[in-house]
C-alpha positions as CSV (number, residue, x, y, z in Angstrom):
1,M,56.9,29.0,-27.8
2,P,56.9,27.2,-31.2
3,A,55.1,29.2,-34.0
4,A,53.7,26.0,-35.5
5,V,50.4,26.2,-33.4
6,S,48.5,29.3,-34.2
7,L,45.0,30.5,-35.1
8,Q,46.1,30.7,-38.8
9,E,47.5,27.2,-38.7
10,I,44.3,25.9,-37.1
11,K,42.3,27.6,-39.9
12,N,44.6,25.9,-42.4
13,A,43.9,22.6,-40.8
14,Q,40.2,23.2,-41.0
15,R,40.4,23.8,-44.7
16,R,42.6,20.7,-45.1
17,I,40.3,18.2,-43.3
18,K,36.8,19.7,-43.7
19,D,35.9,17.3,-46.6
20,F,36.7,14.2,-44.5
21,I,35.6,15.1,-41.0
22,Y,32.0,15.4,-39.7
23,R,31.1,18.8,-38.5
24,S,29.5,17.7,-35.3
25,P,26.5,19.4,-33.8
26,C,26.6,21.8,-30.9
27,E,23.1,22.2,-29.7
28,K,21.7,23.6,-26.5
29,S,20.6,20.9,-24.0
30,E,17.5,22.1,-22.0
31,E,17.8,19.1,-19.6
32,I,21.4,19.7,-18.7
33,S,21.0,23.5,-18.6
34,Q,18.3,22.9,-15.9
35,L,20.6,20.5,-14.0
36,T,23.6,22.9,-14.0
37,G,21.9,26.3,-13.9
38,Q,23.8,27.3,-17.0
39,Q,23.1,27.6,-20.7
40,V,24.8,24.4,-21.8
41,Y,25.6,23.4,-25.4
42,L,26.9,19.9,-26.1
43,K,29.5,19.6,-28.8
44,L,29.1,16.0,-29.9
45,D,32.4,14.8,-31.3
46,N,31.5,11.3,-30.1
47,L,29.6,11.2,-33.4
48,Q,32.7,11.1,-35.6
49,R,33.2,8.1,-37.8
50,T,35.6,6.5,-35.4
51,G,33.7,7.7,-32.3
52,A,36.0,10.4,-31.1
53,F,37.6,13.8,-31.8
54,K,41.0,12.3,-32.5
55,E,40.3,12.0,-36.2
56,R,40.8,15.7,-36.6
57,G,44.4,15.8,-35.4
58,A,45.4,12.4,-36.8
59,L,44.1,13.3,-40.3
60,N,45.7,16.8,-40.3
61,R,49.0,15.2,-39.4
62,I,48.7,12.5,-42.1
63,L,47.8,15.1,-44.7
64,T,50.9,17.1,-43.9
65,L,53.3,14.2,-44.3
66,S,55.7,14.1,-47.1
67,P,55.4,11.3,-49.7
68,A,58.5,9.6,-48.2
69,E,57.0,9.7,-44.7
70,R,53.8,8.1,-46.0
71,N,55.6,5.4,-48.0
72,R,57.6,4.3,-44.9
73,G,54.3,3.5,-43.1
74,L,52.9,4.9,-39.8
75,I,53.2,3.9,-36.2
76,A,51.3,5.3,-33.2
77,A,50.8,4.5,-29.5
78,S,47.3,5.0,-28.1
79,A,44.8,3.8,-25.5
80,G,42.2,3.6,-28.3
81,N,40.8,6.7,-30.0
82,H,44.0,8.0,-31.6
83,A,44.6,4.4,-32.7
84,Q,41.3,4.2,-34.5
85,A,41.7,7.6,-36.1
86,V,45.2,6.7,-37.5
87,A,44.0,3.3,-38.6
88,Y,41.0,4.6,-40.4
89,H,42.5,7.6,-42.2
90,A,45.7,5.7,-43.1
91,A,43.7,2.9,-44.6
92,Q,41.6,5.3,-46.6
93,R,44.8,6.5,-48.2
94,G,46.5,3.1,-48.6
95,I,49.1,3.8,-45.9
96,R,50.3,1.0,-43.6
97,A,49.6,1.7,-39.9
98,V,51.0,-0.1,-36.9
99,I,49.3,0.7,-33.5
100,V,50.8,-0.2,-30.1
101,M,48.0,-0.3,-27.4
102,P,48.3,-0.9,-23.7
103,M,47.3,-4.5,-22.7
104,M,44.2,-3.2,-20.7
105,T,42.8,-1.2,-23.6
106,P,39.0,-1.9,-23.8
107,L,38.2,-4.6,-26.3
108,V,35.8,-2.4,-28.3
109,K,38.8,-0.1,-29.1
110,V,41.2,-2.9,-30.0
111,S,38.7,-4.6,-32.3
112,A,37.7,-1.4,-34.0
113,T,41.4,-0.5,-34.6
114,R,42.0,-3.9,-36.2
115,D,38.7,-3.6,-38.3
116,F,39.9,-0.3,-39.7
117,G,42.9,-2.1,-41.1
118,A,45.8,-1.4,-38.7
119,E,48.3,-3.9,-37.3
120,V,47.7,-3.9,-33.6
121,V,50.5,-4.7,-31.0
122,L,49.3,-5.0,-27.4
123,Y,52.1,-4.0,-25.0
124,G,52.5,-2.5,-21.6
125,A,50.4,-1.7,-18.6
126,N,49.7,1.9,-19.6
127,Y,50.1,4.5,-22.4
128,E,53.7,5.4,-21.5
129,E,54.9,1.8,-21.8
130,A,53.1,1.4,-25.1
131,C,54.6,4.6,-26.4
132,A,58.1,3.4,-25.5
133,R,57.5,0.2,-27.4
134,A,56.2,2.1,-30.4
135,T,59.3,4.3,-30.4
136,E,61.4,1.1,-30.5
137,L,59.4,-0.4,-33.4
138,C,59.6,3.0,-35.2
139,Q,63.4,2.9,-35.1
140,Q,63.6,-0.8,-36.0
141,Q,61.3,-0.6,-39.0
142,G,61.9,2.9,-40.1
143,L,58.2,3.9,-39.7
144,T,56.8,7.5,-39.3
145,F,55.7,8.2,-35.7
146,L,52.4,10.0,-35.1
147,H,52.1,11.2,-31.6
148,P,48.6,11.3,-30.1
149,F,48.9,14.8,-28.6
150,D,52.4,16.3,-28.5
151,D,52.6,17.3,-32.1
152,A,51.9,20.8,-33.6
153,E,49.9,19.5,-36.6
154,V,47.8,17.2,-34.3
155,I,47.1,20.2,-32.0
156,N,46.1,22.3,-35.0
157,G,43.7,19.6,-36.1
158,Q,42.1,19.4,-32.7
159,G,41.8,23.1,-32.6
160,T,39.2,23.0,-35.4
161,I,36.7,22.1,-32.7
162,G,37.2,25.5,-31.2
163,L,36.5,27.2,-34.6
164,E,33.3,25.2,-34.9
165,M,32.1,26.1,-31.4
166,L,32.6,29.8,-32.1
167,D,30.6,29.5,-35.3
168,Q,27.8,27.3,-33.8
169,V,27.1,29.0,-30.4
170,P,26.1,32.6,-30.6
171,S,27.7,34.8,-27.9
172,L,29.7,31.9,-26.5
173,E,31.1,32.8,-23.0
174,A,32.9,29.6,-21.9
175,V,34.1,26.2,-23.1
176,V,34.8,23.1,-21.0
177,I,37.3,20.6,-22.4
178,P,38.7,17.3,-21.1
179,I,42.5,17.1,-20.7
180,G,44.8,14.1,-21.1
181,G,48.1,15.0,-22.6
182,G,46.9,18.4,-23.6
183,G,46.7,18.3,-27.4
184,L,42.9,18.8,-27.5
185,I,42.7,21.7,-25.1
186,A,45.8,23.3,-26.4
187,G,44.3,23.5,-29.9
188,V,40.8,24.5,-28.8
189,A,42.1,27.1,-26.3
190,C,44.3,28.7,-29.0
191,A,41.5,28.9,-31.5
192,I,39.1,30.3,-28.8
193,K,41.4,32.8,-27.1
194,E,43.0,34.1,-30.3
195,S,39.5,34.7,-31.6
196,N,38.0,36.1,-28.5
197,P,40.1,36.4,-25.3
198,N,37.1,37.1,-23.2
199,I,35.8,33.5,-23.5
200,R,36.8,31.4,-20.6
201,V,38.5,28.0,-21.2
202,V,38.1,25.4,-18.5
203,G,40.0,22.1,-18.5
204,V,38.9,18.9,-16.8
205,Q,41.0,15.9,-15.7
206,T,40.4,12.7,-13.9
207,E,41.3,13.0,-10.2
208,R,43.4,9.9,-10.5
209,L,45.8,11.3,-13.2
210,P,45.8,15.1,-13.1
211,S,49.0,15.4,-15.0
212,M,48.4,18.8,-16.6
213,L,47.2,20.3,-13.3
214,R,50.3,19.1,-11.6
215,A,52.4,20.4,-14.5
216,I,50.9,23.9,-14.1
217,Q,51.5,23.8,-10.3
218,A,55.1,22.7,-10.8
219,G,55.8,25.0,-13.7
220,E,56.8,22.1,-16.0
221,P,55.5,18.6,-16.9
222,V,55.9,16.0,-14.2
223,T,55.4,12.3,-14.4
224,L,52.7,10.8,-12.1
225,P,52.4,7.3,-10.8
226,A,50.3,5.0,-12.9
227,D,46.7,4.6,-11.9
228,A,43.5,3.1,-13.4
229,T,40.5,5.1,-14.4
230,I,37.2,4.7,-16.3
231,A,38.4,7.7,-18.3
232,D,41.0,5.7,-20.1
233,G,41.1,8.2,-23.0
234,I,42.6,10.9,-20.8
235,A,44.7,8.6,-18.6
236,V,48.1,10.2,-19.3
237,R,50.8,10.3,-16.7
238,R,52.7,13.2,-18.1
239,A,51.6,16.3,-19.9
240,G,53.1,17.0,-23.3
241,D,56.2,19.2,-23.6
242,I,54.7,20.9,-26.6
243,T,51.1,21.2,-25.3
244,F,52.1,22.5,-21.8
245,P,53.1,26.1,-22.8
246,Y,49.8,26.5,-24.7
247,V,47.7,25.3,-21.8
248,K,49.6,27.5,-19.5
249,K,49.0,30.5,-21.8
250,Y,45.4,30.0,-22.8
251,V,43.6,27.9,-20.2
252,D,41.9,29.8,-17.4
253,E,41.1,27.0,-15.0
254,I,41.7,23.2,-14.5
255,V,39.5,21.1,-12.3
256,T,39.3,17.4,-11.5
257,V,36.5,14.9,-11.2
258,D,36.4,11.5,-9.6
259,E,35.3,8.1,-10.9
260,E,31.8,8.3,-9.4
261,E,31.3,11.8,-10.9
262,I,32.4,10.6,-14.3
263,A,30.1,7.6,-14.1
264,K,27.1,9.8,-13.2
265,A,27.8,12.1,-16.2
266,I,27.8,9.0,-18.5
267,L,24.4,8.0,-17.1
268,V,23.0,11.6,-17.4
269,L,24.0,11.7,-21.1
270,L,22.6,8.2,-21.7
271,E,19.3,8.7,-19.9
272,R,18.6,12.4,-20.5
273,E,20.2,13.0,-23.9
274,K,20.2,9.5,-25.4
275,L,23.9,9.9,-26.0
276,L,26.6,7.3,-25.5
277,A,29.9,8.7,-24.0
278,E,33.0,7.1,-22.7
279,G,34.6,8.2,-19.5
280,A,36.9,10.8,-21.1
281,G,33.9,12.0,-23.2
282,A,31.8,12.6,-20.1
283,A,34.5,14.2,-17.9
284,A,33.8,17.8,-19.0
285,L,30.1,17.4,-18.3
286,A,30.9,15.8,-14.9
287,A,32.7,19.0,-13.8
288,L,29.6,21.1,-14.6
289,L,27.1,18.7,-13.0
290,Q,29.2,18.7,-9.8
291,H,29.7,22.5,-9.9
292,K,33.5,22.0,-9.9
293,T,34.2,25.1,-12.1
294,S,34.0,28.8,-11.3
295,L,31.4,29.2,-14.1
296,T,27.9,30.2,-13.0
297,T,25.3,31.3,-15.6
298,Q,27.6,31.6,-18.7
299,R,26.6,30.3,-22.1
300,T,28.9,27.3,-22.1
301,A,29.9,24.8,-24.7
302,V,30.9,21.4,-23.3
303,L,32.8,18.9,-25.4
304,V,31.6,15.3,-25.4
305,C,34.8,14.1,-27.0
306,G,34.3,10.4,-27.4
307,G,31.8,7.5,-27.2
308,N,34.0,4.4,-27.4
309,I,33.1,2.7,-24.2
310,D,33.3,-1.0,-23.4
311,V,29.9,-2.6,-23.1
312,S,30.8,-4.5,-19.9
313,L,32.0,-1.3,-18.3
314,L,28.9,0.5,-19.4
315,S,26.8,-2.3,-17.8
316,R,28.5,-1.9,-14.5
317,I,28.1,1.9,-14.6
318,I,24.4,1.6,-15.3
319,E,24.0,-1.0,-12.5
320,R,25.9,1.2,-10.0
321,G,24.0,4.3,-11.1
322,L,20.7,2.6,-10.4
323,V,21.8,1.8,-6.9
324,K,23.0,5.3,-6.2
325,D,19.7,6.8,-7.5
326,G,17.7,4.5,-5.3
327,R,16.3,2.6,-8.3
328,R,17.8,-0.7,-7.3
329,M,18.5,-2.1,-3.8
330,R,19.8,-5.4,-2.2
331,L,18.3,-6.7,1.0
332,R,19.3,-9.6,3.3
333,I,16.3,-11.0,5.1
334,H,16.2,-13.8,7.7
335,L,13.2,-16.2,7.3
336,S,11.9,-19.3,9.0
337,D,12.7,-22.3,6.8
338,R,9.1,-23.5,6.5
339,P,6.4,-23.6,3.8
340,G,4.8,-20.3,3.2
341,A,7.5,-18.1,4.7
342,L,8.7,-16.9,1.3
343,H,5.1,-16.4,0.1
344,N,4.4,-14.0,3.0
345,L,7.6,-12.0,2.2
346,T,6.7,-11.6,-1.4
347,R,3.2,-10.5,-0.5
348,I,4.7,-7.6,1.5
349,L,7.0,-6.7,-1.4
350,T,4.0,-6.9,-3.8
351,D,2.0,-4.6,-1.6
352,Q,4.9,-2.1,-1.7
353,R,5.1,-2.5,-5.6
354,A,8.8,-3.6,-5.5
355,N,9.9,-5.8,-8.4
356,I,12.2,-8.7,-7.5
357,V,15.1,-8.9,-9.9
358,Q,17.2,-11.6,-8.3
359,T,17.1,-14.0,-5.3
360,Q,19.6,-16.1,-3.4
361,H,18.8,-18.5,-0.6
362,D,21.4,-19.6,2.0
363,R,21.1,-21.9,5.0
364,A,24.7,-22.3,5.9
365,Y,26.3,-18.8,6.1
366,Y,25.7,-15.4,7.5
367,G,25.1,-16.8,11.1
368,V,21.9,-18.5,10.1
369,N,20.2,-20.5,12.9
370,L,19.2,-24.1,12.4
371,G,15.6,-24.0,11.1
372,D,16.1,-20.6,9.5
373,T,17.3,-19.4,6.1
374,V,18.6,-16.2,4.7
375,I,17.5,-14.7,1.4
376,D,19.3,-12.0,-0.5
377,L,16.9,-10.0,-2.7
378,T,17.7,-7.5,-5.5
379,L,14.8,-5.2,-6.0
380,E,13.8,-2.6,-8.5
381,T,12.6,0.5,-6.7
382,R,11.5,4.0,-7.4
383,G,13.9,6.1,-5.3
384,A,15.0,6.7,-1.7
385,S,11.5,7.3,-0.4
386,H,10.3,4.0,-1.9
387,I,13.2,2.2,-0.3
388,S,12.3,3.7,3.1
389,Q,8.7,2.5,2.7
390,I,9.9,-1.1,2.0
391,L,12.1,-1.1,5.0
392,E,9.3,0.2,7.2
393,A,6.9,-2.4,6.0
394,L,9.4,-5.2,6.8
395,A,10.0,-3.8,10.2
396,R,6.2,-3.7,10.9
397,E,6.1,-7.4,10.1
398,N,9.1,-8.1,12.4
399,Y,11.4,-9.3,9.7
400,R,15.1,-9.2,10.6
401,H,16.7,-7.5,7.6
402,E,19.6,-5.4,6.5
403,L,20.3,-3.2,3.5
404,I,23.4,-4.4,1.6
405,E,25.3,-1.4,0.3
């Protein structure tokens, strides 16, 4: 195993970057502790200047470059957060930065990367294709390549999160960290385990791209088929060759979470903690909320690693979450097409204190009889029991209706 990643090198990285990186809070969440049955502390690296933890590793790598490497300019491939980190800290030091991003990268991340001063190239359907293009441009233009995770100095920079957790949470017993290519968890796990081997380190991946879990199972990194996920920040098809040995050595457990579980965690952070997290940033919490780990009552630090989420995606997540929580429903109701029919229906809904959000009439589809109409209603409701009361009230009045899932 390379000696370039170590507790001492992580401490060196901390000294190197501390004047430029926000020491994010790691406070206990009473709400989430109650939901999970554990003592949960949230490490909020979504509050960094560029909205994610990636600043730590990117800056540490930039600060260890030789003058010749800086003068050549930098190039990186990223789905967003590493891109912004490189763009921002390169611009602060007057260094040219070229960033290759997958075509489907959320607009918020593309725009922010450009705004920070980088030259953005959109290429490929996923990170791997973008990375291959970045490698080509690196060779053609003689640039210095900054890998988002498979680099010792990047790993050391990310490991400073572990040092902060140890300092901020008294008697820490476990940490839960999201995994993409493995740079984040490799650094954090090294810092944690080399300081206190009794602290458990749990990694979390999206169920759609569990590349590190498959690597552990296979004994070496393997390449997975491409797939889409709302956790685009950890959507990596192949674990890092450098990160893999450290994950194998230091990480106690790796679990996966699905899209719905990640979305629910985003909503919990937004509604309960007033915190905005992207999919990758909420993945670690999702594992605790769904009791996916072997942790029980431990004092646990959970990393919220990023908050750069596309607003349109956030809107869809909120809408879907309201439906799943029984706070929004859609009904299809058959009515007689005559004056007063809609008035009588709205009277029933008013009696049930259901708020109408949207309506749509249709006389031609859904098997509607001549002289009848169908109306689709979207209602704001107060939970599953309220929905049941509404359905019972409609049934008592002999309305033909169906709940649209």
